[in-house]
CHARMM-style PDB file with segment names, atoms N, HN, CA, C and O in Angstrom:
ATOM      1  N   UNK     1       0.841  -1.173   0.000  1.00  0.00      PROA
ATOM      2  CA  UNK     1       0.000   0.000   0.000  1.00  0.00      PROA
ATOM      3  C   UNK     1       0.890   1.242   0.000  1.00  0.00      PROA
ATOM      4  O   UNK     1       1.910   1.274   0.690  1.00  0.00      PROA
ATOM      5  N   UNK     2       0.519   2.242  -0.754  1.00  0.00      PROA
ATOM      6  HN  UNK     2      -0.309   2.216  -1.314  1.00  0.00      PROA
ATOM      7  CA  UNK     2       1.200   3.533  -0.794  1.00  0.00      PROA
ATOM      8  C   UNK     2       0.322   4.565  -0.104  1.00  0.00      PROA
ATOM      9  O   UNK     2      -0.905   4.465  -0.120  1.00  0.00      PROA
ATOM     10  N   UNK     3       0.953   5.541   0.493  1.00  0.00      PROA
ATOM     11  HN  UNK     3       1.949   5.622   0.506  1.00  0.00      PROA
ATOM     12  CA  UNK     3       0.214   6.613   1.164  1.00  0.00      PROA
ATOM     13  C   UNK     3       0.521   7.952   0.515  1.00  0.00      PROA
ATOM     14  O   UNK     3       1.618   8.185   0.007  1.00  0.00      PROA
ATOM     15  N   UNK     4      -0.462   8.812   0.546  1.00  0.00      PROA
ATOM     16  HN  UNK     4      -1.353   8.623   0.958  1.00  0.00      PROA
ATOM     17  CA  UNK     4      -0.355  10.159   0.012  1.00  0.00      PROA
ATOM     18  C   UNK     4      -0.732  11.106   1.133  1.00  0.00      PROA
ATOM     19  O   UNK     4      -1.750  10.898   1.793  1.00  0.00      PROA
ATOM     20  N   UNK     5       0.060  12.137   1.366  1.00  0.00      PROA
ATOM     21  HN  UNK     5       0.887  12.305   0.830  1.00  0.00      PROA
ATOM     22  CA  UNK     5      -0.178  13.040   2.480  1.00  0.00      PROA
ATOM     23  C   UNK     5      -0.010  14.488   2.018  1.00  0.00      PROA
ATOM     24  O   UNK     5       0.961  14.832   1.345  1.00  0.00      PROA
ATOM     25  N   UNK     6      -0.970  15.318   2.391  1.00  0.00      PROA
ATOM     26  HN  UNK     6      -1.759  15.038   2.938  1.00  0.00      PROA
ATOM     27  CA  UNK     6      -0.885  16.759   2.135  1.00  0.00      PROA
ATOM     28  C   UNK     6      -1.007  17.454   3.485  1.00  0.00      PROA
ATOM     29  O   UNK     6      -1.925  17.164   4.253  1.00  0.00      PROA
ATOM     30  N   UNK     7      -0.087  18.369   3.777  1.00  0.00      PROA
ATOM     31  HN  UNK     7       0.658  18.605   3.153  1.00  0.00      PROA
ATOM     32  CA  UNK     7      -0.083  19.053   5.069  1.00  0.00      PROA
ATOM     33  C   UNK     7      -0.127  20.561   4.869  1.00  0.00      PROA
ATOM     34  O   UNK     7       0.448  21.103   3.925  1.00  0.00      PROA
ATOM     35  N   UNK     8      -0.832  21.227   5.793  1.00  0.00      PROA
ATOM     36  HN  UNK     8      -1.299  20.787   6.560  1.00  0.00      PROA
ATOM     37  CA  UNK     8      -0.908  22.682   5.822  1.00  0.00      PROA
ATOM     38  C   UNK     8      -0.660  23.123   7.257  1.00  0.00      PROA
ATOM     39  O   UNK     8      -1.304  22.615   8.175  1.00  0.00      PROA
ATOM     40  N   UNK     9       0.263  24.058   7.469  1.00  0.00      PROA
ATOM     41  HN  UNK     9       0.786  24.471   6.724  1.00  0.00      PROA
ATOM     42  CA  UNK     9       0.590  24.562   8.806  1.00  0.00      PROA
ATOM     43  C   UNK     9       0.591  26.076   8.741  1.00  0.00      PROA
ATOM     44  O   UNK     9       1.303  26.672   7.933  1.00  0.00      PROA
ATOM     45  N   UNK    10      -0.219  26.702   9.604  1.00  0.00      PROA
ATOM     46  HN  UNK    10      -0.798  26.218  10.261  1.00  0.00      PROA
ATOM     47  CA  UNK    10      -0.336  28.147   9.617  1.00  0.00      PROA
ATOM     48  C   UNK    10      -0.060  28.658  11.021  1.00  0.00      PROA
ATOM     49  O   UNK    10      -0.605  28.123  11.986  1.00  0.00      PROA
ATOM     50  N   UNK    11       0.773  29.680  11.154  1.00  0.00      PROA
ATOM     51  HN  UNK    11       1.215  30.114  10.369  1.00  0.00      PROA
ATOM     52  CA  UNK    11       1.092  30.295  12.445  1.00  0.00      PROA
ATOM     53  C   UNK    11       0.674  31.768  12.354  1.00  0.00      PROA
ATOM     54  O   UNK    11       1.460  32.606  11.913  1.00  0.00      PROA
ATOM     55  N   UNK    12      -0.576  32.091  12.773  1.00  0.00      PROA
ATOM     56  HN  UNK    12      -1.215  31.410  13.131  1.00  0.00      PROA
ATOM     57  CA  UNK    12      -1.016  33.485  12.681  1.00  0.00      PROA
ATOM     58  C   UNK    12      -0.259  34.407  13.636  1.00  0.00      PROA
ATOM     59  O   UNK    12       0.043  35.545  13.277  1.00  0.00      PROA
ATOM     60  N   UNK    13       0.050  33.939  14.839  1.00  0.00      PROA
ATOM     61  HN  UNK    13      -0.195  33.014  15.131  1.00  0.00      PROA
ATOM     62  CA  UNK    13       0.877  34.665  15.808  1.00  0.00      PROA
ATOM     63  C   UNK    13       1.684  33.642  16.592  1.00  0.00      PROA
ATOM     64  O   UNK    13       1.330  32.463  16.630  1.00  0.00      PROA
ATOM     65  N   UNK    14       2.760  34.086  17.214  1.00  0.00      PROA
ATOM     66  HN  UNK    14       3.048  35.044  17.183  1.00  0.00      PROA
ATOM     67  CA  UNK    14       3.586  33.175  18.006  1.00  0.00      PROA
ATOM     68  C   UNK    14       2.733  32.592  19.135  1.00  0.00      PROA
ATOM     69  O   UNK    14       2.097  33.336  19.881  1.00  0.00      PROA
ATOM     70  N   UNK    15       2.721  31.282  19.259  1.00  0.00      PROA
ATOM     71  HN  UNK    15       3.239  30.678  18.653  1.00  0.00      PROA
ATOM     72  CA  UNK    15       1.930  30.592  20.271  1.00  0.00      PROA
ATOM     73  C   UNK    15       0.631  30.024  19.735  1.00  0.00      PROA
ATOM     74  O   UNK    15       0.002  29.203  20.403  1.00  0.00      PROA
ATOM     75  N   UNK    16       0.209  30.438  18.544  1.00  0.00      PROA
ATOM     76  HN  UNK    16       0.720  31.105  18.001  1.00  0.00      PROA
ATOM     77  CA  UNK    16      -1.002  29.909  17.915  1.00  0.00      PROA
ATOM     78  C   UNK    16      -0.610  29.143  16.658  1.00  0.00      PROA
ATOM     79  O   UNK    16       0.227  29.602  15.881  1.00  0.00      PROA
ATOM     80  N   UNK    17      -1.211  27.984  16.462  1.00  0.00      PROA
ATOM     81  HN  UNK    17      -1.891  27.612  17.094  1.00  0.00      PROA
ATOM     82  CA  UNK    17      -0.930  27.144  15.300  1.00  0.00      PROA
ATOM     83  C   UNK    17      -2.223  26.522  14.798  1.00  0.00      PROA
ATOM     84  O   UNK    17      -3.127  26.229  15.580  1.00  0.00      PROA
ATOM     85  N   UNK    18      -2.303  26.327  13.500  1.00  0.00      PROA
ATOM     86  HN  UNK    18      -1.569  26.565  12.864  1.00  0.00      PROA
ATOM     87  CA  UNK    18      -3.395  25.579  12.880  1.00  0.00      PROA
ATOM     88  C   UNK    18      -2.756  24.580  11.924  1.00  0.00      PROA
ATOM     89  O   UNK    18      -1.931  24.945  11.087  1.00  0.00      PROA
ATOM     90  N   UNK    19      -3.149  23.310  12.061  1.00  0.00      PROA
ATOM     91  HN  UNK    19      -3.819  23.014  12.742  1.00  0.00      PROA
ATOM     92  CA  UNK    19      -2.647  22.239  11.208  1.00  0.00      PROA
ATOM     93  C   UNK    19      -3.839  21.596  10.496  1.00  0.00      PROA
ATOM     94  O   UNK    19      -4.894  21.403  11.100  1.00  0.00      PROA
ATOM     95  N   UNK    20      -3.673  21.270   9.237  1.00  0.00      PROA
ATOM     96  HN  UNK    20      -2.815  21.427   8.747  1.00  0.00      PROA
ATOM     97  CA  UNK    20      -4.632  20.463   8.489  1.00  0.00      PROA
ATOM     98  C   UNK    20      -3.828  19.420   7.724  1.00  0.00      PROA
ATOM     99  O   UNK    20      -2.896  19.758   6.994  1.00  0.00      PROA
ATOM    100  N   UNK    21      -4.192  18.151   7.893  1.00  0.00      PROA
ATOM    101  HN  UNK    21      -4.949  17.877   8.486  1.00  0.00      PROA
ATOM    102  CA  UNK    21      -3.462  17.046   7.254  1.00  0.00      PROA
ATOM    103  C   UNK    21      -4.465  16.107   6.598  1.00  0.00      PROA
ATOM    104  O   UNK    21      -5.448  15.707   7.222  1.00  0.00      PROA
ATOM    105  N   UNK    22      -4.215  15.753   5.331  1.00  0.00      PROA
ATOM    106  HN  UNK    22      -3.417  16.078   4.824  1.00  0.00      PROA
ATOM    107  CA  UNK    22      -5.018  14.765   4.615  1.00  0.00      PROA
ATOM    108  C   UNK    22      -4.115  13.594   4.262  1.00  0.00      PROA
ATOM    109  O   UNK    22      -3.074  13.782   3.632  1.00  0.00      PROA
ATOM    110  N   UNK    23      -4.506  12.375   4.667  1.00  0.00      PROA
ATOM    111  HN  UNK    23      -5.352  12.222   5.179  1.00  0.00      PROA
ATOM    112  CA  UNK    23      -3.781  11.149   4.340  1.00  0.00      PROA
ATOM    113  C   UNK    23      -4.692  10.226   3.545  1.00  0.00      PROA
ATOM    114  O   UNK    23      -5.878  10.112   3.852  1.00  0.00      PROA
ATOM    115  N   UNK    24      -4.150   9.568   2.528  1.00  0.00      PROA
ATOM    116  HN  UNK    24      -3.186   9.661   2.279  1.00  0.00      PROA
ATOM    117  CA  UNK    24      -4.881   8.575   1.748  1.00  0.00      PROA
ATOM    118  C   UNK    24      -3.977   7.382   1.501  1.00  0.00      PROA
ATOM    119  O   UNK    24      -2.766   7.534   1.336  1.00  0.00      PROA
ATOM    120  N   UNK    25      -4.569   6.189   1.475  1.00  0.00      PROA
ATOM    121  HN  UNK    25      -5.552   6.066   1.608  1.00  0.00      PROA
ATOM    122  CA  UNK    25      -3.825   4.967   1.181  1.00  0.00      PROA
ATOM    123  C   UNK    25      -4.306   4.365  -0.128  1.00  0.00      PROA
ATOM    124  O   UNK    25      -5.505   4.343  -0.402  1.00  0.00      PROA
ATOM    125  N   UNK    26      -3.370   3.876  -0.941  1.00  0.00      PROA
ATOM    126  HN  UNK    26      -2.395   3.894  -0.719  1.00  0.00      PROA
ATOM    127  CA  UNK    26      -3.692   3.299  -2.244  1.00  0.00      PROA
ATOM    128  C   UNK    26      -3.025   1.941  -2.379  1.00  0.00      PROA
ATOM    129  O   UNK    26      -1.965   1.709  -1.798  1.00  0.00      PROA
ATOM    130  N   UNK    27      -3.638   1.040  -3.140  1.00  0.00      PROA
ATOM    131  HN  UNK    27      -4.499   1.229  -3.612  1.00  0.00      PROA
ATOM    132  CA  UNK    27      -3.087  -0.298  -3.330  1.00  0.00      PROA
ATOM    133  C   UNK    27      -1.947  -0.298  -4.350  1.00  0.00      PROA
ATOM    134  O   UNK    27      -1.947   0.477  -5.307  1.00  0.00      PROA
ATOM    135  N   UNK    28      -0.979  -1.182  -4.122  1.00  0.00      PROA
ATOM    136  HN  UNK    28      -0.978  -1.811  -3.345  1.00  0.00      PROA
ATOM    137  CA  UNK    28       0.097  -1.425  -5.092  1.00  0.00      PROA
ATOM    138  C   UNK    28       0.030  -2.856  -5.613  1.00  0.00      PROA
ATOM    139  O   UNK    28       0.966  -3.329  -6.258  1.00  0.00      PROA
ATOM    140  N   UNK    29      -1.083  -3.552  -5.333  1.00  0.00      PROA
ATOM    141  HN  UNK    29      -1.843  -3.168  -4.809  1.00  0.00      PROA
ATOM    142  CA  UNK    29      -1.283  -4.924  -5.802  1.00  0.00      PROA
ATOM    143  C   UNK    29      -1.288  -4.936  -7.335  1.00  0.00      PROA
ATOM    144  O   UNK    29      -2.091  -4.230  -7.945  1.00  0.00      PROA
ATOM    145  N   UNK    30      -0.410  -5.723  -7.970  1.00  0.00      PROA
ATOM    146  HN  UNK    30       0.242  -6.297  -7.474  1.00  0.00      PROA
ATOM    147  CA  UNK    30      -0.327  -5.720  -9.439  1.00  0.00      PROA
ATOM    148  C   UNK    30      -1.609  -6.183 -10.127  1.00  0.00      PROA
ATOM    149  O   UNK    30      -1.825  -5.846 -11.291  1.00  0.00      PROA
ATOM    150  N   UNK    31      -2.470  -6.947  -9.440  1.00  0.00      PROA
ATOM    151  HN  UNK    31      -2.295  -7.220  -8.495  1.00  0.00      PROA
ATOM    152  CA  UNK    31      -3.717  -7.438 -10.039  1.00  0.00      PROA
ATOM    153  C   UNK    31      -4.891  -6.492  -9.829  1.00  0.00      PROA
ATOM    154  O   UNK    31      -5.964  -6.720 -10.387  1.00  0.00      PROA
ATOM    155  N   UNK    32      -4.720  -5.449  -9.048  1.00  0.00      PROA
ATOM    156  HN  UNK    32      -3.848  -5.264  -8.595  1.00  0.00      PROA
ATOM    157  CA  UNK    32      -5.817  -4.519  -8.777  1.00  0.00      PROA
ATOM    158  C   UNK    32      -6.057  -3.600  -9.976  1.00  0.00      PROA
ATOM    159  O   UNK    32      -5.103  -3.128 -10.595  1.00  0.00      PROA
ATOM    160  N   UNK    33      -7.328  -3.343 -10.309  1.00  0.00      PROA
ATOM    161  HN  UNK    33      -8.103  -3.727  -9.806  1.00  0.00      PROA
ATOM    162  CA  UNK    33      -7.609  -2.456 -11.442  1.00  0.00      PROA
ATOM    163  C   UNK    33      -7.258  -0.992 -11.163  1.00  0.00      PROA
ATOM    164  O   UNK    33      -7.041  -0.219 -12.095  1.00  0.00      PROA
ATOM    165  N   UNK    34      -7.203  -0.612  -9.890  1.00  0.00      PROA
ATOM    166  HN  UNK    34      -7.379  -1.240  -9.132  1.00  0.00      PROA
ATOM    167  CA  UNK    34      -6.905   0.778  -9.526  1.00  0.00      PROA
ATOM    168  C   UNK    34      -5.546   0.861  -8.855  1.00  0.00      PROA
ATOM    169  O   UNK    34      -5.426   1.468  -7.791  1.00  0.00      PROA
ATOM    170  N   UNK    35      -4.521   0.268  -9.450  1.00  0.00      PROA
ATOM    171  HN  UNK    35      -4.619  -0.224 -10.315  1.00  0.00      PROA
ATOM    172  CA  UNK    35      -3.188   0.185  -8.864  1.00  0.00      PROA
ATOM    173  C   UNK    35      -2.464   1.531  -8.913  1.00  0.00      PROA
ATOM    174  O   UNK    35      -2.459   2.202  -9.945  1.00  0.00      PROA
ATOM    175  N   UNK    36      -1.855   1.920  -7.791  1.00  0.00      PROA
ATOM    176  HN  UNK    36      -1.859   1.374  -6.953  1.00  0.00      PROA
ATOM    177  CA  UNK    36      -1.024   3.117  -7.724  1.00  0.00      PROA
ATOM    178  C   UNK    36       0.289   2.824  -8.445  1.00  0.00      PROA
ATOM    179  O   UNK    36       0.795   1.721  -8.236  1.00  0.00      PROA
ATOM    180  N   UNK    37       0.880   3.644  -9.237  1.00  0.00      PROA
ATOM    181  HN  UNK    37       0.469   4.540  -9.407  1.00  0.00      PROA
ATOM    182  CA  UNK    37       0.764   5.098  -9.391  1.00  0.00      PROA
ATOM    183  C   UNK    37      -0.089   5.539 -10.568  1.00  0.00      PROA
ATOM    184  O   UNK    37       0.025   6.695 -10.975  1.00  0.00      PROA
ATOM    185  N   UNK    38      -0.934   4.694 -11.139  1.00  0.00      PROA
ATOM    186  HN  UNK    38      -1.027   3.755 -10.808  1.00  0.00      PROA
ATOM    187  CA  UNK    38      -1.789   5.142 -12.247  1.00  0.00      PROA
ATOM    188  C   UNK    38      -2.693   6.278 -11.777  1.00  0.00      PROA
ATOM    189  O   UNK    38      -3.129   6.299 -10.626  1.00  0.00      PROA
ATOM    190  N   UNK    39      -2.966   7.203 -12.657  1.00  0.00      PROA
ATOM    191  HN  UNK    39      -2.612   7.187 -13.592  1.00  0.00      PROA
ATOM    192  CA  UNK    39      -3.797   8.362 -12.325  1.00  0.00      PROA
ATOM    193  C   UNK    39      -5.197   7.982 -11.864  1.00  0.00      PROA
ATOM    194  O   UNK    39      -5.793   8.691 -11.053  1.00  0.00      PROA
ATOM    195  N   UNK    40      -5.736   6.856 -12.376  1.00  0.00      PROA
ATOM    196  HN  UNK    40      -5.251   6.280 -13.034  1.00  0.00      PROA
ATOM    197  CA  UNK    40      -7.078   6.421 -11.971  1.00  0.00      PROA
ATOM    198  C   UNK    40      -7.124   6.027 -10.503  1.00  0.00      PROA
ATOM    199  O   UNK    40      -8.186   6.085  -9.884  1.00  0.00      PROA
ATOM    200  N   UNK    41      -5.986   5.626  -9.932  1.00  0.00      PROA
ATOM    201  HN  UNK    41      -5.123   5.579 -10.434  1.00  0.00      PROA
ATOM    202  CA  UNK    41      -5.951   5.191  -8.532  1.00  0.00      PROA
ATOM    203  C   UNK    41      -6.268   6.339  -7.577  1.00  0.00      PROA
ATOM    204  O   UNK    41      -6.780   6.096  -6.484  1.00  0.00      PROA
ATOM    205  N   UNK    42      -5.979   7.577  -7.959  1.00  0.00      PROA
ATOM    206  HN  UNK    42      -5.563   7.774  -8.847  1.00  0.00      PROA
ATOM    207  CA  UNK    42      -6.232   8.710  -7.072  1.00  0.00      PROA
ATOM    208  C   UNK    42      -7.718   8.906  -6.790  1.00  0.00      PROA
ATOM    209  O   UNK    42      -8.078   9.511  -5.780  1.00  0.00      PROA
ATOM    210  N   UNK    43      -8.582   8.406  -7.664  1.00  0.00      PROA
ATOM    211  HN  UNK    43      -8.290   7.915  -8.485  1.00  0.00      PROA
ATOM    212  CA  UNK    43     -10.032   8.501  -7.454  1.00  0.00      PROA
ATOM    213  C   UNK    43     -10.575   7.330  -6.631  1.00  0.00      PROA
ATOM    214  O   UNK    43     -11.761   7.311  -6.304  1.00  0.00      PROA
ATOM    215  N   UNK    44      -9.722   6.349  -6.289  1.00  0.00      PROA
ATOM    216  HN  UNK    44      -8.758   6.365  -6.554  1.00  0.00      PROA
ATOM    217  CA  UNK    44     -10.170   5.154  -5.564  1.00  0.00      PROA
ATOM    218  C   UNK    44      -9.246   4.838  -4.389  1.00  0.00      PROA
ATOM    219  O   UNK    44      -8.593   3.794  -4.397  1.00  0.00      PROA
ATOM    220  N   UNK    45      -9.170   5.717  -3.369  1.00  0.00      PROA
ATOM    221  HN  UNK    45      -9.700   6.564  -3.362  1.00  0.00      PROA
ATOM    222  CA  UNK    45      -8.320   5.420  -2.218  1.00  0.00      PROA
ATOM    223  C   UNK    45      -8.905   4.283  -1.387  1.00  0.00      PROA
ATOM    224  O   UNK    45     -10.122   4.110  -1.333  1.00  0.00      PROA
ATOM    225  N   UNK    46      -8.030   3.504  -0.736  1.00  0.00      PROA
ATOM    226  HN  UNK    46      -7.040   3.645  -0.779  1.00  0.00      PROA
ATOM    227  CA  UNK    46      -8.484   2.441   0.155  1.00  0.00      PROA
ATOM    228  C   UNK    46      -8.986   3.010   1.478  1.00  0.00      PROA
ATOM    229  O   UNK    46      -9.927   2.486   2.073  1.00  0.00      PROA
ATOM    230  N   UNK    47      -8.350   4.082   1.930  1.00  0.00      PROA
ATOM    231  HN  UNK    47      -7.585   4.508   1.447  1.00  0.00      PROA
ATOM    232  CA  UNK    47      -8.757   4.737   3.168  1.00  0.00      PROA
ATOM    233  C   UNK    47      -8.261   6.173   3.129  1.00  0.00      PROA
ATOM    234  O   UNK    47      -7.452   6.544   2.279  1.00  0.00      PROA
ATOM    235  N   UNK    48      -8.754   6.966   4.051  1.00  0.00      PROA
ATOM    236  HN  UNK    48      -9.411   6.665   4.742  1.00  0.00      PROA
ATOM    237  CA  UNK    48      -8.317   8.352   4.098  1.00  0.00      PROA
ATOM    238  C   UNK    48      -8.717   8.997   5.417  1.00  0.00      PROA
ATOM    239  O   UNK    48      -9.618   8.518   6.105  1.00  0.00      PROA
ATOM    240  N   UNK    49      -8.051  10.069   5.757  1.00  0.00      PROA
ATOM    241  HN  UNK    49      -7.319  10.458   5.198  1.00  0.00      PROA
ATOM    242  CA  UNK    49      -8.361  10.782   6.997  1.00  0.00      PROA
ATOM    243  C   UNK    49      -8.012  12.256   6.839  1.00  0.00      PROA
ATOM    244  O   UNK    49      -6.979  12.609   6.269  1.00  0.00      PROA
ATOM    245  N   UNK    50      -8.885  13.098   7.349  1.00  0.00      PROA
ATOM    246  HN  UNK    50      -9.724  12.811   7.812  1.00  0.00      PROA
ATOM    247  CA  UNK    50      -8.641  14.526   7.415  1.00  0.00      PROA
ATOM    248  C   UNK    50      -8.554  14.897   8.886  1.00  0.00      PROA
ATOM    249  O   UNK    50      -9.488  14.643   9.646  1.00  0.00      PROA
ATOM    250  N   UNK    51      -7.445  15.495   9.290  1.00  0.00      PROA
ATOM    251  HN  UNK    51      -6.687  15.702   8.672  1.00  0.00      PROA
ATOM    252  CA  UNK    51      -7.237  15.900  10.677  1.00  0.00      PROA
ATOM    253  C   UNK    51      -6.978  17.396  10.703  1.00  0.00      PROA
ATOM    254  O   UNK    51      -6.122  17.898   9.975  1.00  0.00      PROA
ATOM    255  N   UNK    52      -7.723  18.109  11.547  1.00  0.00      PROA
ATOM    256  HN  UNK    52      -8.418  17.701  12.138  1.00  0.00      PROA
ATOM    257  CA  UNK    52      -7.527  19.544  11.726  1.00  0.00      PROA
ATOM    258  C   UNK    52      -7.270  19.791  13.205  1.00  0.00      PROA
ATOM    259  O   UNK    52      -8.024  19.324  14.059  1.00  0.00      PROA
ATOM    260  N   UNK    53      -6.214  20.518  13.504  1.00  0.00      PROA
ATOM    261  HN  UNK    53      -5.601  20.897  12.811  1.00  0.00      PROA
ATOM    262  CA  UNK    53      -5.830  20.780  14.884  1.00  0.00      PROA
ATOM    263  C   UNK    53      -5.524  22.265  15.033  1.00  0.00      PROA
ATOM    264  O   UNK    53      -4.793  22.840  14.226  1.00  0.00      PROA
ATOM    265  N   UNK    54      -6.085  22.880  16.066  1.00  0.00      PROA
ATOM    266  HN  UNK    54      -6.678  22.413  16.721  1.00  0.00      PROA
ATOM    267  CA  UNK    54      -5.810  24.283  16.357  1.00  0.00      PROA
ATOM    268  C   UNK    54      -5.264  24.387  17.790  1.00  0.00      PROA
ATOM    269  O   UNK    54      -5.785  23.758  18.711  1.00  0.00      PROA
ATOM    270  N   UNK    55      -4.223  25.179  17.956  1.00  0.00      PROA
ATOM    271  HN  UNK    55      -3.799  25.690  17.208  1.00  0.00      PROA
ATOM    272  CA  UNK    55      -3.587  25.367  19.267  1.00  0.00      PROA
ATOM    273  C   UNK    55      -3.565  26.858  19.557  1.00  0.00      PROA
ATOM    274  O   UNK    55      -3.173  27.665  18.714  1.00  0.00      PROA
ATOM    275  N   UNK    56      -3.994  27.215  20.774  1.00  0.00      PROA
ATOM    276  HN  UNK    56      -4.313  26.560  21.459  1.00  0.00      PROA
ATOM    277  CA  UNK    56      -3.962  28.607  21.199  1.00  0.00      PROA
ATOM    278  C   UNK    56      -3.336  28.663  22.589  1.00  0.00      PROA
ATOM    279  O   UNK    56      -3.791  27.982  23.508  1.00  0.00      PROA
ATOM    280  N   UNK    57      -2.317  29.459  22.736  1.00  0.00      PROA
ATOM    281  HN  UNK    57      -1.948  30.013  21.989  1.00  0.00      PROA
ATOM    282  CA  UNK    57      -1.613  29.577  24.013  1.00  0.00      PROA
ATOM    283  C   UNK    57      -2.375  30.526  24.920  1.00  0.00      PROA
ATOM    284  O   UNK    57      -2.704  31.642  24.517  1.00  0.00      PROA
ATOM    285  N   UNK    58      -2.661  30.087  26.152  1.00  0.00      PROA
ATOM    286  HN  UNK    58      -2.394  29.180  26.479  1.00  0.00      PROA
ATOM    287  CA  UNK    58      -3.373  30.896  27.136  1.00  0.00      PROA
ATOM    288  C   UNK    58      -2.385  31.437  28.148  1.00  0.00      PROA
ATOM    289  O   UNK    58      -2.310  30.930  29.267  1.00  0.00      PROA
ATOM    290  N   UNK    59      -1.634  32.445  27.784  1.00  0.00      PROA
ATOM    291  HN  UNK    59      -1.695  32.857  26.875  1.00  0.00      PROA
ATOM    292  CA  UNK    59      -0.648  33.060  28.686  1.00  0.00      PROA
ATOM    293  C   UNK    59      -0.618  34.563  28.438  1.00  0.00      PROA
ATOM    294  O   UNK    59      -1.026  35.041  27.380  1.00  0.00      PROA
ATOM    295  N   UNK    60      -0.133  35.290  29.423  1.00  0.00      PROA
ATOM    296  HN  UNK    60       0.198  34.901  30.283  1.00  0.00      PROA
ATOM    297  CA  UNK    60      -0.065  36.746  29.273  1.00  0.00      PROA
ATOM    298  C   UNK    60       1.320  37.180  28.893  1.00  0.00      PROA
ATOM    299  OT1 UNK    60       1.567  38.373  28.723  1.00  0.00      PROA
TER     300      UNK     60
END
């Protein structure tokens, strides 16, 4: 299985962070019709996850 990951990290001010991460898994089985790295495989992920995390520092 191959994985594809896209990450976004934003720091609006020191102490504050926003993360967004997308992960997808694709098959590399030679007998599969949607085998990675063919372009058609990107439309047929085996699994995927979107994670968004925000951090805010509570200090003076």
